[in-house]
C-alpha positions as CSV (number, residue, x, y, z in Angstrom):
1,M,-41.1,10.6,11.8
2,A,-44.8,10.8,11.9
3,I,-46.6,9.7,15.1
4,N,-49.3,7.0,14.6
5,T,-52.7,8.3,15.8
6,N,-54.1,4.8,16.1
7,M,-55.0,4.3,19.8
8,D,-53.9,0.7,19.8
9,D,-50.4,1.8,19.2
10,W,-50.3,3.7,22.5
11,G,-51.3,0.6,24.6
12,G,-47.8,-0.3,25.5
13,V,-46.4,3.1,26.3
14,G,-47.9,3.2,29.8
15,C,-47.9,7.0,30.3
16,N,-50.5,8.2,32.8
17,D,-49.2,11.7,33.1
18,S,-50.4,14.4,30.8
19,G,-47.1,16.1,30.7
20,E,-45.4,12.9,29.6
21,R,-48.0,12.4,27.0
22,A,-47.3,15.9,25.6
23,W,-43.6,14.9,25.3
24,L,-44.4,11.7,23.5
25,L,-46.7,13.5,21.1
26,Q,-44.0,16.1,20.3
27,S,-40.9,14.0,20.5
28,P,-39.0,13.9,17.1
29,S,-37.6,10.5,17.9
30,M,-40.9,8.7,18.9
31,E,-41.3,5.4,17.3
32,S,-44.7,4.6,15.8
33,T,-44.7,1.2,17.6
34,P,-44.0,0.8,21.3
35,Q,-40.7,-0.7,22.3
36,Q,-39.4,-2.0,25.6
37,E,-36.6,0.0,27.3
38,S,-34.1,-2.8,26.7
39,E,-34.8,-2.6,22.9
40,R,-34.5,1.2,22.8
41,R,-31.4,1.6,24.8
42,P,-28.8,-0.1,22.4
43,G,-29.9,2.0,19.5
44,A,-29.9,5.2,21.6
45,S,-26.6,4.5,23.5
46,V,-24.0,7.2,23.2
47,S,-20.3,6.7,23.9
48,S,-18.3,9.0,26.2
49,L,-16.7,10.7,23.3
50,G,-20.0,11.2,21.6
51,A,-21.4,12.7,24.7
52,V,-18.6,15.2,24.9
53,F,-19.4,16.3,21.4
54,I,-23.1,16.7,22.1
55,V,-22.5,18.6,25.4
56,V,-20.1,21.0,23.6
57,N,-22.5,21.5,20.8
58,A,-25.3,22.3,23.3
59,A,-23.2,24.9,25.1
60,L,-21.5,26.7,22.2
61,G,-23.6,29.1,20.2
62,A,-24.4,32.7,19.6
63,G,-23.5,33.5,23.2
64,L,-19.9,33.4,21.9
65,L,-20.3,36.8,20.4
66,N,-20.9,38.5,23.7
67,F,-17.9,37.3,25.6
68,P,-15.5,40.1,24.6
69,A,-18.1,42.7,25.9
70,A,-18.4,40.4,29.1
71,F,-14.6,40.8,29.6
72,N,-15.1,44.6,29.2
73,M,-17.9,44.6,31.8
74,A,-15.8,42.4,34.2
75,G,-13.0,45.0,34.0
76,G,-10.2,43.2,32.0
77,V,-8.7,39.9,31.0
78,M,-7.6,38.7,34.4
79,A,-11.0,39.5,36.0
80,G,-12.9,37.8,33.1
81,V,-10.8,34.6,33.2
82,M,-10.9,34.3,37.0
83,L,-14.6,34.8,37.0
84,Q,-15.1,32.1,34.4
85,M,-12.8,29.7,36.4
86,F,-14.8,30.4,39.6
87,M,-18.2,29.9,37.9
88,L,-16.9,26.8,36.0
89,I,-16.7,24.9,39.4
90,F,-20.4,25.4,39.9
91,I,-21.3,24.8,36.3
92,I,-19.6,21.4,36.2
93,S,-21.0,20.5,39.6
94,G,-24.5,21.3,38.5
95,L,-24.1,18.9,35.5
96,V,-22.9,16.1,37.8
97,I,-25.7,16.8,40.3
98,L,-28.2,16.5,37.5
99,G,-26.8,13.2,36.5
100,Y,-27.0,12.0,40.0
101,C,-30.6,13.1,40.4
102,C,-31.4,11.5,37.0
103,Q,-30.3,8.2,38.5
104,V,-32.3,8.7,41.7
105,S,-35.5,9.9,40.0
106,N,-35.2,7.6,36.8
107,E,-36.5,10.5,34.7
108,S,-35.2,11.4,31.3
109,N,-35.4,15.2,30.9
110,Y,-34.5,18.2,33.0
111,Q,-38.0,19.4,34.1
112,E,-39.1,15.9,35.0
113,V,-36.0,15.4,37.1
114,V,-36.8,18.6,39.0
115,R,-40.4,17.7,39.4
116,A,-39.7,14.2,40.7
117,T,-37.0,15.3,43.0
118,C,-38.3,18.7,44.4
119,G,-42.1,18.3,44.0
120,K,-44.9,19.5,41.8
121,L,-44.6,23.3,42.4
122,T,-40.9,23.5,41.8
123,G,-41.5,21.4,38.7
124,V,-44.0,23.8,37.4
125,L,-41.7,26.8,38.1
126,C,-38.9,25.0,36.2
127,E,-41.2,24.4,33.2
128,V,-42.2,28.1,33.2
129,A,-38.6,29.2,33.4
130,I,-37.7,26.9,30.5
131,A,-40.5,28.4,28.4
132,V,-39.5,32.0,29.3
133,Y,-35.8,31.2,28.6
134,T,-36.4,29.7,25.2
135,F,-38.7,32.6,24.4
136,G,-36.1,35.2,25.3
137,T,-33.4,33.3,23.4
138,C,-35.5,33.3,20.3
139,I,-35.8,37.1,20.5
140,A,-32.0,37.3,20.8
141,F,-31.6,35.1,17.7
142,F,-33.8,37.5,15.7
143,I,-31.7,40.5,16.8
144,V,-28.5,38.6,15.8
145,I,-29.9,37.9,12.4
146,G,-30.7,41.6,11.9
147,D,-27.2,42.7,13.1
148,Q,-25.3,40.3,10.8
149,L,-27.5,40.7,7.7
150,D,-26.9,44.6,7.9
151,R,-23.1,44.0,7.6
152,L,-23.6,41.2,5.0
153,I,-25.5,43.6,2.7
154,A,-22.7,46.1,3.1
155,V,-20.2,43.6,1.9
156,A,-22.4,42.5,-1.0
157,F,-22.8,46.2,-2.1
158,P,-19.6,48.0,-1.1
159,D,-20.4,51.1,-3.1
160,G,-23.4,51.8,-0.9
161,S,-25.8,51.8,-3.9
162,V,-28.6,50.1,-1.9
163,S,-28.0,52.0,1.4
164,G,-31.2,53.5,2.7
165,L,-33.5,51.5,0.4
166,W,-36.5,49.9,2.0
167,Y,-35.6,46.4,1.0
168,T,-32.3,46.7,2.8
169,D,-33.8,48.1,6.0
170,R,-32.9,46.0,9.1
171,K,-36.5,45.4,10.1
172,F,-37.4,44.3,6.6
173,T,-34.6,41.7,6.3
174,I,-35.4,40.3,9.7
175,V,-39.1,39.9,8.8
176,V,-38.3,38.3,5.4
177,T,-35.8,35.8,6.9
178,A,-38.2,35.0,9.7
179,V,-41.2,34.3,7.5
180,M,-39.4,32.7,4.6
181,V,-37.0,30.4,6.5
182,I,-37.6,30.2,10.2
183,L,-41.4,29.9,10.3
184,P,-41.6,26.9,7.9
185,L,-38.8,25.2,10.0
186,S,-40.7,25.8,13.2
187,I,-44.2,24.4,12.4
188,P,-43.4,20.7,11.8
189,K,-43.8,18.3,14.6
190,E,-40.4,16.6,13.9
191,I,-37.0,18.3,14.1
192,G,-34.9,15.4,13.0
193,F,-33.4,17.5,10.2
194,Q,-31.5,19.5,12.8
195,K,-28.9,16.7,13.2
196,Y,-27.4,17.9,9.9
197,A,-27.3,21.6,11.1
198,S,-25.5,20.7,14.4
199,A,-22.2,20.0,12.8
200,L,-22.4,23.2,10.7
201,S,-23.2,25.2,13.9
202,V,-20.1,23.8,15.7
203,M,-18.0,24.6,12.6
204,G,-19.3,28.1,12.7
205,T,-18.5,28.8,16.2
206,W,-15.0,27.5,15.9
207,Y,-14.5,29.6,12.8
208,V,-15.7,32.7,14.6
209,T,-13.2,32.0,17.4
210,I,-10.3,31.5,14.8
211,V,-11.2,34.8,13.1
212,V,-11.2,36.8,16.3
213,I,-7.9,35.3,17.3
214,V,-6.3,35.9,14.0
215,K,-7.6,39.4,13.8
216,Y,-6.0,40.1,17.2
217,I,-2.6,38.7,16.1
218,W,-2.7,40.5,12.7
219,P,-5.0,43.5,13.2
220,D,-6.3,45.5,10.3
221,Q,-5.0,49.0,10.0
222,E,-8.4,50.6,10.2
223,I,-9.2,49.0,13.5
224,M,-8.7,51.5,16.3
225,P,-8.7,49.8,19.7
226,G,-10.3,51.6,22.7
227,I,-8.9,51.8,26.2
228,V,-8.1,48.5,27.9
229,P,-9.0,48.7,31.6
230,S,-6.2,47.7,33.9
231,S,-8.2,47.3,37.1
232,S,-11.6,45.9,38.1
233,T,-14.1,45.9,40.9
234,W,-16.3,43.2,42.3
235,T,-19.4,45.1,41.2
236,A,-18.1,45.1,37.6
237,A,-17.3,41.4,37.7
238,F,-20.9,40.7,38.7
239,N,-22.2,42.4,35.6
240,A,-20.5,39.8,33.4
241,M,-22.1,36.8,35.2
242,P,-25.3,36.7,33.1
243,T,-23.3,36.5,29.8
244,I,-21.1,33.7,31.2
245,C,-24.2,31.8,32.4
246,F,-25.9,32.2,29.0
247,G,-22.8,31.0,27.2
248,F,-22.2,27.9,29.4
249,Q,-25.9,26.9,29.9
250,C,-26.3,23.4,28.5
251,H,-27.9,21.8,31.6
252,V,-31.4,21.5,30.2
253,S,-30.1,19.6,27.2
254,C,-27.6,17.4,29.1
255,V,-30.1,15.3,31.1
256,P,-31.2,13.4,28.0
257,V,-27.6,13.0,27.1
258,F,-26.7,11.3,30.4
259,N,-29.8,9.2,30.1
260,S,-28.6,8.0,26.6
261,M,-25.0,7.1,27.6
262,K,-23.8,3.5,27.4
263,T,-22.5,3.7,31.0
264,K,-25.0,5.6,33.1
265,A,-22.6,6.3,36.0
266,L,-21.4,9.4,37.7
267,K,-17.7,8.8,37.2
268,P,-17.7,8.7,33.3
269,W,-20.4,11.5,33.3
270,G,-18.1,13.6,35.5
271,L,-15.3,13.1,33.0
272,V,-17.5,13.9,30.1
273,V,-18.9,17.2,31.5
274,T,-15.4,18.3,32.8
275,L,-13.8,17.8,29.4
276,S,-16.7,19.4,27.6
277,M,-16.6,22.5,29.8
278,I,-12.9,22.8,29.5
279,I,-13.2,22.8,25.7
280,C,-15.9,25.5,26.0
281,L,-13.7,27.4,28.3
282,F,-10.9,27.5,25.8
283,V,-13.3,28.7,23.0
284,Y,-15.0,31.4,25.1
285,T,-11.7,32.6,26.6
286,G,-10.0,32.8,23.3
287,T,-12.8,34.7,21.8
288,G,-13.3,36.9,24.9
289,V,-9.7,37.8,25.4
290,C,-8.7,38.4,21.8
291,G,-11.9,40.3,21.0
292,F,-11.6,42.5,24.0
293,L,-7.9,43.2,23.5
294,T,-8.5,44.1,19.8
295,F,-11.2,46.7,20.6
296,G,-10.7,47.5,24.3
297,S,-13.6,49.3,25.9
298,S,-15.1,50.2,22.5
299,V,-16.0,46.6,21.8
300,S,-19.7,46.1,20.8
301,Q,-22.1,43.7,22.6
302,D,-21.9,41.6,19.4
303,V,-18.1,41.5,18.7
304,L,-18.7,40.9,15.0
305,M,-20.3,44.4,14.8
306,S,-17.0,46.0,15.8
307,Y,-15.2,44.7,12.6
308,P,-15.3,46.6,9.3
309,S,-18.2,45.7,7.1
310,D,-16.0,44.9,4.0
311,D,-13.8,42.3,5.8
312,I,-14.4,39.0,3.8
313,A,-13.2,36.7,6.6
314,V,-15.5,38.4,9.1
315,A,-18.3,38.3,6.5
316,I,-18.0,34.5,6.3
317,A,-18.2,34.3,10.1
318,R,-21.4,36.5,10.0
319,A,-22.9,34.0,7.5
320,F,-22.0,31.1,9.7
321,I,-23.7,32.8,12.7
322,V,-26.8,33.5,10.6
323,V,-27.1,29.8,9.6
324,C,-26.4,28.9,13.3
325,V,-29.2,30.9,14.7
326,V,-31.7,30.3,11.9
327,T,-31.3,26.5,12.5
328,S,-31.2,26.9,16.4
329,Y,-34.5,28.9,16.6
330,P,-36.7,26.0,15.7
331,I,-35.0,23.8,18.2
332,L,-35.5,26.3,21.0
333,H,-39.1,26.9,19.9
334,F,-39.6,23.1,19.9
335,C,-38.4,22.9,23.5
336,G,-40.6,25.8,24.6
337,R,-43.6,24.5,22.8
338,A,-43.3,21.1,24.3
339,V,-43.1,22.6,27.8
340,I,-46.2,24.7,27.1
341,E,-48.0,21.7,25.8
342,G,-47.2,19.7,28.9
343,L,-48.4,22.5,31.2
344,W,-51.6,22.8,29.1
345,L,-52.4,19.1,29.2
346,R,-51.8,18.9,33.0
347,W,-54.1,21.8,33.6
348,Q,-56.8,20.4,31.3
349,G,-56.3,16.8,32.4
350,E,-56.9,15.8,28.8
351,H,-56.6,12.2,27.5
352,V,-54.3,10.9,24.8
353,E,-57.1,10.5,22.2
354,V,-58.1,14.2,22.7
355,C,-54.5,15.3,22.5
356,V,-53.9,13.5,19.2
357,R,-57.0,14.9,17.5
358,R,-56.3,18.5,18.6
359,E,-52.5,18.5,18.6
360,Q,-52.0,19.9,15.1
361,R,-54.3,22.8,15.6
362,R,-52.7,23.7,18.9
363,R,-49.2,23.3,17.5
364,I,-49.9,25.6,14.7
365,L,-51.6,28.2,16.9
366,Q,-48.8,28.0,19.5
367,T,-46.2,28.3,16.8
368,L,-47.8,31.4,15.2
369,V,-48.3,33.2,18.5
370,W,-44.7,32.4,19.6
371,F,-43.2,33.4,16.3
372,V,-45.2,36.7,15.9
373,V,-44.5,37.9,19.5
374,T,-40.8,37.1,19.5
375,L,-40.4,38.8,16.1
376,V,-42.2,42.0,17.1
377,L,-40.2,42.2,20.3
378,A,-36.9,41.7,18.5
379,L,-37.8,44.4,16.0
380,F,-38.2,47.0,18.7
381,T,-35.4,45.7,21.0
382,P,-32.2,46.6,19.0
383,D,-29.8,46.1,22.0
384,I,-29.0,42.4,22.3
385,G,-27.1,43.1,25.6
386,R,-30.4,43.8,27.4
387,V,-31.9,40.5,26.2
388,I,-28.7,38.5,27.0
389,S,-28.7,40.0,30.5
390,L,-32.3,38.9,31.2
391,I,-32.1,35.4,29.8
392,G,-28.6,35.0,31.4
393,G,-30.3,35.5,34.7
394,L,-32.7,32.6,33.9
395,A,-29.7,30.5,32.8
396,A,-28.3,31.0,36.3
397,C,-31.4,29.3,37.6
398,F,-30.8,26.2,35.4
399,I,-27.1,26.1,36.3
400,F,-27.3,26.9,40.1
401,V,-30.8,27.1,41.6
402,F,-32.6,24.0,40.3
403,P,-29.6,21.6,40.6
404,G,-28.9,23.0,44.0
405,L,-32.5,22.4,45.1
406,C,-32.3,18.9,43.6
407,L,-29.1,18.1,45.6
408,I,-30.6,19.4,48.8
409,Q,-33.8,17.5,48.4
410,A,-32.1,14.2,47.4
411,K,-29.8,14.4,50.4
412,L,-32.6,15.2,52.8
413,L,-34.3,12.0,51.7
414,E,-31.2,10.0,52.8
415,T,-32.1,9.7,56.5
416,D,-29.9,6.7,57.3
417,S,-26.4,8.1,56.7
418,R,-25.9,11.7,57.6
419,T,-22.1,11.9,57.7
420,A,-19.8,14.9,57.4
421,S,-19.8,14.5,53.6
422,W,-23.7,14.5,53.6
423,H,-23.6,17.9,55.5
424,G,-21.0,19.2,53.1
425,L,-23.2,18.4,50.0
426,V,-26.2,20.0,51.6
427,V,-24.2,23.1,52.4
428,F,-22.9,23.1,48.8
429,G,-26.4,22.9,47.4
430,I,-27.4,25.9,49.6
431,V,-24.4,27.8,48.2
432,M,-25.5,27.0,44.6
433,V,-29.0,28.1,45.2
434,T,-27.9,31.3,46.9
435,L,-25.4,32.1,44.1
436,G,-28.1,31.5,41.4
437,A,-30.7,33.6,43.2
438,F,-28.2,36.4,43.5
439,I,-27.4,36.4,39.8
440,F,-31.0,36.3,38.9
441,G,-31.9,39.0,41.3
442,L,-29.0,41.2,40.1
443,T,-29.9,40.9,36.4
444,T,-33.6,41.6,37.2
445,T,-32.8,44.6,39.3
446,N,-30.3,45.9,36.7
447,S,-32.8,45.6,33.9
448,I,-35.5,47.5,35.9
449,Y,-32.9,50.2,36.7
450,Q,-32.0,50.5,33.1
451,D,-35.6,50.8,32.1
452,V,-36.1,53.6,34.7
453,I,-33.2,55.7,33.6
454,S,-34.0,55.3,30.0
């Protein structure tokens, strides 16, 4: 939906903050005529069941492919499952905390909740983290596309007649897919078309899980499993944390979901996020356990890469994943672009009329720079495990650090009733911040170490 550039149409919006104006300029659901909150709420209300679907859709994605390798890094099935169960306590708590802080601050998106609760500096750090996270995930998506297209070409030409030709080269197929499909989808201001791709993405992730489970129950004769570890160490379990964080991270997307619910209360929201995360837990655990037990320690970072190229069922799963990441890239780029636009407008202190006139030129320039840099980095970073590790560390900040800081700050503002439960919540917030900082520091240190030894 196009945004009216007539200044009179902005009169009733009442946004004095440049970052909010950036969100309004970029929002795909922005109406051309101003509406009161009471008029917008009924049309935007989401039932609890609908909220569960949206949260599950936000969590499930290409991170599913890395869970068998995460179980391998954790040291086995028991270690991987226990680690997920432990982290799920904090993942669900973080979502509930964000709902609580959304009520307290009366803000409608993740970064503004953090900004209103924790202050300007923390808000800016949050926005930078979101931009870096979406940027890194876009790189990972390009790598996934290259990996899956390689195997799909092998299925299309089983005799190997096109092997080694320039137009089947991995880098060439990534570039063609990126330029012909992803770039045109990333330039528009609106991303409303993505509502049709969401259901397809959910179907794709469920199909991948079913294929992995079926292939474990009825394995192909040519699949030779590796050694399945029978013991684990705490150090090994820590290495799997970034992948789990990347898989379950839906916190940035869930604040608008809570704000759109018919009943904006913590009890129904707690039930929504608990049910959603349990569904994700079953999907991730099914894929992780069966994929790991099928290939053992020889499982690839992308589990689909471990299966034979000529397997038709797996080829369909690869096609689903390609469609999923191709349609997800513009959404992530949109989020990153909106955050960058908000930071730019705050720094420049520009007015709405200036923003509207220059928005198209800035949007195209930002899109091209973002697209080219992520594409080039993906072409020369073939190992998706390294990328997942880095952005998994940032995901830990969204799951643990920022919600923990919001909880601490919100409770510190309550000076009238500091009971035992108050102290318990403050301590819990400190634990969340500490755990998130530990995971982020671990992934950063591990990445630097890998760069040094390589």
